[in-house]
MARBA-3410 file (N, C-alpha, C, O; in Angstrom, 1 decimal):
120
33.6,24.3,51.8,34.1,24.0,50.5,33.2,22.9,49.8,33.0,23.0,48.6 ~ 32.7,22.0,50.6,31.8,21.0,50.1,30.5,21.6,49.5,29.9,21.1,48.6 ~ 30.1,22.6,50.2,28.8,23.2,49.8,28.9,23.8,48.4,28.0,23.8,47.6 ~ 30.1,24.4,48.0,30.3,25.0,46.7,30.3,23.9,45.7,29.6,24.1,44.6 ~ 31.0,22.8,45.9,31.1,21.7,44.9,29.7,21.0,44.8,29.3,20.7,43.7
29.0,20.8,45.9,27.7,20.1,45.8,26.7,20.9,45.0,25.9,20.4,44.3 ~ 26.7,22.3,45.2,25.8,23.1,44.5,26.1,23.1,43.0,25.1,23.0,42.2 ~ 27.3,23.1,42.6,27.7,23.0,41.2,27.2,21.7,40.6,26.8,21.6,39.4 ~ 27.4,20.6,41.3,27.0,19.3,40.8,25.5,19.2,40.7,25.0,18.6,39.7 ~ 24.8,19.7,41.6,23.3,19.7,41.6,22.8,20.5,40.3,21.8,20.1,39.7
23.5,21.5,40.0,23.1,22.3,38.8,23.4,21.5,37.5,22.6,21.6,36.6 ~ 24.5,20.7,37.5,24.8,19.9,36.3,23.7,18.8,36.2,23.3,18.5,35.1 ~ 23.4,18.2,37.3,22.4,17.1,37.2,21.0,17.7,36.7,20.3,17.0,36.0 ~ 20.7,18.9,37.2,19.4,19.5,36.7,19.4,19.7,35.2,18.5,19.5,34.5 ~ 20.6,20.2,34.7,20.7,20.5,33.3,20.6,19.2,32.5,19.9,19.1,31.5
21.3,18.2,32.9,21.3,16.9,32.2,19.9,16.3,32.3,19.5,15.7,31.3 ~ 19.3,16.3,33.4,17.9,15.8,33.5,17.0,16.5,32.5,16.1,15.9,31.8 ~ 17.1,17.8,32.5,16.2,18.6,31.6,16.5,18.3,30.1,15.5,18.2,29.3 ~ 17.8,18.2,29.8,18.1,17.8,28.4,17.6,16.4,28.0,17.2,16.2,26.9 ~ 17.7,15.5,29.0,17.3,14.1,28.7,15.8,14.1,28.5,15.3,13.4,27.5
15.0,14.7,29.4,13.6,14.7,29.2,13.2,15.4,27.9,12.3,15.0,27.2 ~ 13.8,16.5,27.6,13.5,17.2,26.4,13.8,16.4,25.2,13.1,16.4,24.2 ~ 14.9,15.6,25.2,15.3,14.7,24.1,14.2,13.6,23.9,13.9,13.2,22.8 ~ 13.8,13.0,25.0,12.8,12.0,25.0,11.5,12.5,24.4,10.9,11.9,23.5 ~ 11.1,13.7,24.8,9.8,14.3,24.3,10.0,14.6,22.8,9.0,14.5,22.1
11.1,15.1,22.4,11.4,15.4,21.0,11.3,14.2,20.2,10.7,14.2,19.1 ~ 11.9,13.1,20.6,11.9,11.8,19.9,10.5,11.3,19.8,10.1,10.8,18.7 ~ 9.7,11.3,20.9,8.3,10.8,20.9,7.5,11.6,19.9,6.6,11.1,19.2 ~ 7.7,12.9,19.9,6.9,13.8,19.1,7.2,13.5,17.6,6.3,13.5,16.7 ~ 8.5,13.3,17.3,8.9,13.0,15.9,8.3,11.7,15.4,7.8,11.7,14.3
8.3,10.7,16.3,7.8,9.4,15.9,6.3,9.5,15.7,5.7,9.0,14.7 ~ 5.6,10.2,16.6,4.1,10.4,16.4,3.8,11.2,15.2,2.8,10.9,14.5 ~ 4.6,12.2,14.8,4.4,13.0,13.6,4.6,12.1,12.4,3.8,12.2,11.4 ~ 5.6,11.2,12.4,5.8,10.4,11.3,4.7,9.4,11.1,4.3,9.1,9.9 ~ 4.2,8.8,12.2,3.0,7.9,12.1,1.8,8.6,11.5,1.0,8.1,10.8
1.6,9.9,11.9,0.5,10.7,11.4,0.6,10.9,9.9,-0.4,10.9,9.2 ~ 1.8,11.2,9.5,2.0,11.4,8.0,1.7,10.2,7.2,1.0,10.3,6.2 ~ 2.1,9.0,7.7,1.7,7.7,7.0,0.2,7.5,7.0,-0.3,7.0,6.0 ~ -0.5,7.8,8.1,-1.9,7.6,8.1,-2.6,8.6,7.2,-3.6,8.2,6.5 ~ -2.1,9.8,7.1,-2.7,10.8,6.2,-2.5,10.3,4.7,-3.4,10.5,3.9
-1.3,9.8,4.4,-1.1,9.3,3.1,-2.0,8.2,2.7,-2.5,8.1,1.6 ~ -2.2,7.3,3.7,-3.1,6.2,3.4,-4.6,6.7,3.2,-5.3,6.1,2.3 ~ -5.0,7.7,3.9,-6.3,8.2,3.7,-6.5,8.9,2.4,-7.5,8.7,1.7 ~ -5.5,9.6,2.0,-5.6,10.3,0.7,-5.5,9.3,-0.5,-6.0,9.7,-1.6 ~ -4.9,8.2,-0.3,-4.7,7.2,-1.3,-5.9,6.3,-1.4,-5.9,5.3,-2.2
-6.9,6.5,-0.6,-8.1,5.7,-0.6,-8.8,5.6,-1.9,-9.3,4.6,-2.4 ~ -8.9,6.8,-2.6,-9.6,6.8,-3.9,-8.8,6.0,-4.9,-9.4,5.2,-5.7 ~ -7.5,6.0,-4.9,-6.7,5.2,-5.8,-6.8,3.7,-5.5,-6.8,2.9,-6.4 ~ -6.9,3.4,-4.2,-7.1,2.0,-3.8,-8.4,1.5,-4.4,-8.5,0.3,-4.8 ~ -9.5,2.3,-4.3,-10.8,1.9,-4.8,-10.7,1.7,-6.3,-11.3,0.7,-6.9
-10.0,2.6,-7.0,-9.9,2.4,-8.5,-9.1,1.1,-8.8,-9.5,0.4,-9.8 ~ -8.1,0.8,-8.0,-7.3,-0.4,-8.3,-8.1,-1.6,-8.0,-7.9,-2.6,-8.8 ~ -8.9,-1.6,-7.0,-9.8,-2.8,-6.7,-10.8,-3.0,-7.9,-10.9,-4.2,-8.3 ~ -11.4,-2.0,-8.4,-12.3,-2.2,-9.5,-11.6,-2.5,-10.8,-12.2,-3.3,-11.6 ~ -10.4,-2.0,-11.0,-9.6,-2.4,-12.1,-9.3,-3.9,-12.1,-9.3,-4.6,-13.1
-8.9,-4.4,-10.9,-8.6,-5.8,-10.7,-9.8,-6.7,-10.9,-9.7,-7.8,-11.5 ~ -11.0,-6.2,-10.5,-12.2,-6.9,-10.7,-12.5,-7.0,-12.2,-13.0,-8.0,-12.7 ~ -12.3,-5.9,-12.9,-12.6,-5.9,-14.3,-11.6,-6.8,-15.0,-12.1,-7.5,-16.0 ~ -10.4,-6.9,-14.6,-9.4,-7.8,-15.2,-9.8,-9.3,-15.0,-9.7,-10.1,-15.9 ~ -10.3,-9.6,-13.8,-10.8,-10.9,-13.5,-12.0,-11.3,-14.4,-12.1,-12.4,-14.9
-12.9,-10.4,-14.5,-14.1,-10.6,-15.4,-13.7,-10.7,-16.8,-14.3,-11.5,-17.6 ~ -12.6,-10.0,-17.3,-12.2,-10.1,-18.6,-11.6,-11.5,-18.9,-11.8,-12.1,-19.9 ~ -10.8,-12.0,-17.9,-10.3,-13.3,-18.0,-11.4,-14.4,-18.1,-11.2,-15.3,-18.9 ~ -12.4,-14.2,-17.3,-13.5,-15.2,-17.3,-14.3,-15.1,-18.7,-14.7,-16.1,-19.2 ~ -14.4,-13.9,-19.2,-15.1,-13.7,-20.5,-14.3,-14.4,-21.6,-14.8,-15.1,-22.4
-12.9,-14.3,-21.6,-12.1,-15.0,-22.5,-12.2,-16.5,-22.4,-12.2,-17.2,-23.4 ~ -12.3,-16.9,-21.1,-12.3,-18.4,-20.9,-13.6,-19.0,-21.4,-13.6,-20.0,-22.1 ~ -14.7,-18.3,-21.2,-16.0,-18.9,-21.6,-16.4,-18.5,-23.1,-17.3,-19.1,-23.6 ~ -15.7,-17.5,-23.7,-16.0,-17.2,-25.1,-14.6,-17.2,-25.8,-14.2,-16.1,-26.2 ~ -14.0,-18.3,-26.0,-12.7,-18.3,-26.7,-12.7,-17.8,-28.1,-11.7,-17.4,-28.6
-13.8,-17.9,-28.8,-13.9,-17.5,-30.2,-14.1,-16.0,-30.3,-14.0,-15.5,-31.4 ~ -14.5,-15.3,-29.3,-14.7,-13.8,-29.4,-13.4,-13.1,-29.6,-12.4,-13.4,-29.0 ~ -13.4,-12.1,-30.4,-12.2,-11.3,-30.7,-12.3,-9.9,-30.3,-12.0,-9.0,-31.1 ~ -12.8,-9.7,-29.1,-12.9,-8.3,-28.6,-11.6,-7.9,-27.9,-10.8,-8.7,-27.4 ~ -11.3,-6.6,-27.9,-10.2,-6.1,-27.2,-10.5,-5.9,-25.7,-11.6,-5.8,-25.3
-9.4,-5.8,-25.0,-9.6,-5.7,-23.5,-10.2,-4.3,-23.2,-10.0,-3.3,-23.9 ~ -11.0,-4.2,-22.2,-11.7,-2.9,-21.8,-10.6,-1.9,-21.3,-9.6,-2.3,-20.8 ~ -10.9,-0.7,-21.5,-10.0,0.4,-21.1,-10.7,1.2,-20.0,-11.9,1.6,-20.2 ~ -10.1,1.4,-18.9,-10.7,2.1,-17.8,-10.6,3.6,-18.0,-9.6,4.1,-18.4 ~ -11.8,4.3,-17.8,-11.9,5.7,-18.1,-11.2,6.6,-17.0,-10.9,7.7,-17.2
-11.0,6.0,-15.8,-10.5,6.7,-14.7,-8.9,6.7,-14.6,-8.4,7.1,-13.6 ~ -8.3,6.1,-15.6,-6.8,6.0,-15.6,-6.2,4.8,-14.9,-5.0,4.6,-15.0 ~ -7.0,3.9,-14.4,-6.5,2.7,-13.8,-6.2,1.7,-14.9,-6.8,1.8,-16.0 ~ -5.4,0.8,-14.5,-5.0,-0.3,-15.5,-5.1,-1.7,-14.8,-5.1,-1.8,-13.6 ~ -5.2,-2.7,-15.6,-5.1,-4.1,-15.1,-4.3,-5.0,-16.0,-4.2,-4.7,-17.2
-3.8,-6.0,-15.4,-3.0,-7.0,-16.1,-3.7,-8.4,-15.7,-3.7,-8.7,-14.5 ~ -4.1,-9.1,-16.7,-4.7,-10.4,-16.4,-3.8,-11.5,-16.9,-3.3,-11.5,-18.0 ~ -3.5,-12.5,-16.0,-2.6,-13.6,-16.4,-3.4,-14.9,-16.1,-4.1,-15.0,-15.1 ~ -3.2,-15.9,-16.9,-3.8,-17.2,-16.7,-2.7,-18.3,-16.6,-1.6,-18.1,-17.2 ~ -2.9,-19.2,-15.8,-1.9,-20.3,-15.6,-2.6,-21.6,-15.5,-3.8,-21.7,-15.1
-2.0,-22.7,-15.8,-0.6,-22.9,-16.2,-0.4,-22.6,-17.7,0.7,-22.8,-18.2 ~ -1.4,-22.2,-18.4,-1.3,-21.9,-19.9,-1.1,-20.4,-20.0,-1.4,-19.6,-19.1 ~ -0.7,-20.0,-21.2,-0.5,-18.6,-21.5,-1.7,-17.8,-21.8,-1.8,-16.6,-21.4 ~ -2.7,-18.4,-22.4,-4.0,-17.7,-22.8,-5.1,-18.1,-21.9,-5.3,-19.3,-21.6 ~ -6.0,-17.2,-21.6,-7.2,-17.5,-20.9,-8.2,-18.3,-21.7,-9.2,-18.9,-21.2
-8.1,-18.2,-23.0,-9.0,-18.9,-23.9,-8.7,-20.4,-24.0,-9.5,-21.2,-24.5 ~ -7.6,-20.9,-23.4,-7.2,-22.3,-23.4,-8.1,-23.1,-22.4,-8.3,-22.6,-21.3 ~ -8.5,-24.3,-22.7,-9.4,-25.1,-21.8,-8.6,-25.5,-20.6,-9.2,-25.9,-19.6 ~ -7.2,-25.5,-20.7,-6.4,-26.0,-19.6,-6.2,-24.9,-18.5,-5.5,-25.1,-17.5 ~ -6.8,-23.8,-18.6,-6.7,-22.7,-17.6,-7.3,-23.2,-16.3,-8.4,-23.6,-16.2
-6.4,-23.0,-15.2,-6.9,-23.4,-13.9,-6.9,-22.2,-12.9,-7.7,-22.2,-11.9 ~ -6.1,-21.2,-13.2,-6.0,-20.0,-12.3,-6.0,-18.7,-13.2,-5.3,-18.7,-14.2 ~ -6.9,-17.8,-12.8,-6.9,-16.5,-13.5,-6.5,-15.5,-12.4,-7.1,-15.4,-11.3 ~ -5.5,-14.7,-12.6,-5.0,-13.7,-11.7,-5.1,-12.3,-12.4,-4.6,-12.1,-13.5 ~ -5.6,-11.3,-11.6,-5.7,-10.0,-12.2,-5.1,-9.0,-11.2,-5.4,-9.1,-10.0
-4.3,-8.1,-11.7,-3.7,-7.0,-10.8,-4.1,-5.7,-11.4,-3.9,-5.4,-12.5 ~ -4.8,-4.9,-10.5,-5.3,-3.6,-10.9,-4.3,-2.5,-10.2,-3.9,-2.7,-9.1 ~ -4.1,-1.5,-11.0,-3.2,-0.4,-10.5,-3.8,0.9,-10.8,-4.4,1.2,-11.9 ~ -3.6,1.8,-9.8,-4.0,3.2,-10.0,-3.1,4.1,-9.2,-3.1,4.0,-8.0 ~ -2.3,4.9,-9.9,-1.2,5.7,-9.2,-0.3,4.8,-8.4,0.3,3.9,-9.0
-0.2,5.0,-7.1,0.7,4.1,-6.3,0.0,2.9,-5.7,0.6,2.1,-5.0 ~ -1.3,2.8,-5.9,-2.1,1.7,-5.3,-2.1,0.5,-6.2,-2.3,0.7,-7.4 ~ -2.0,-0.7,-5.7,-2.2,-1.9,-6.5,-2.9,-2.9,-5.7,-2.7,-3.2,-4.5 ~ -3.9,-3.6,-6.3,-4.7,-4.6,-5.7,-4.8,-5.8,-6.7,-4.7,-5.6,-7.9 ~ -5.0,-7.0,-6.1,-5.0,-8.2,-7.0,-6.1,-9.1,-6.5,-6.4,-9.2,-5.3
-6.6,-9.8,-7.5,-7.6,-10.9,-7.3,-7.1,-12.1,-8.0,-6.4,-12.1,-9.0 ~ -7.4,-13.3,-7.4,-7.1,-14.6,-8.1,-8.3,-15.5,-8.0,-8.9,-15.6,-6.9 ~ -8.5,-16.2,-9.1,-9.7,-17.1,-9.2,-9.1,-18.5,-9.6,-8.5,-18.6,-10.6 ~ -9.5,-19.5,-8.8,-9.1,-20.9,-9.1,-10.3,-21.5,-9.8,-11.4,-21.5,-9.2 ~ -10.2,-22.1,-10.9,-11.3,-22.8,-11.6,-11.3,-24.3,-11.3,-12.1,-25.0,-11.8
END
């Protein structure tokens, strides 16, 4: 009688072990796939990241141009590749003010954003 019960329990342990190992492998595969998706997204967004960096650099140079040429009345440059930038000066509102100590520029392209800051 013990032999019949022992054989049934061994079969249950084998099924539980197989299901546990399968679950662990499925979880590891899911996590690895998720990490690969994130890496692929970062790689494809490399072009937008470059556009955002150059837009931020343009914004910083625009702030410096305004600082050194306060009487110039030119409009801000427009990026042809669709990227944009925002330039802020502090502690004053305008970069043309002599009290400007920090120029910060944030460049954006699609989902990528990059920023530069210059202390005078």
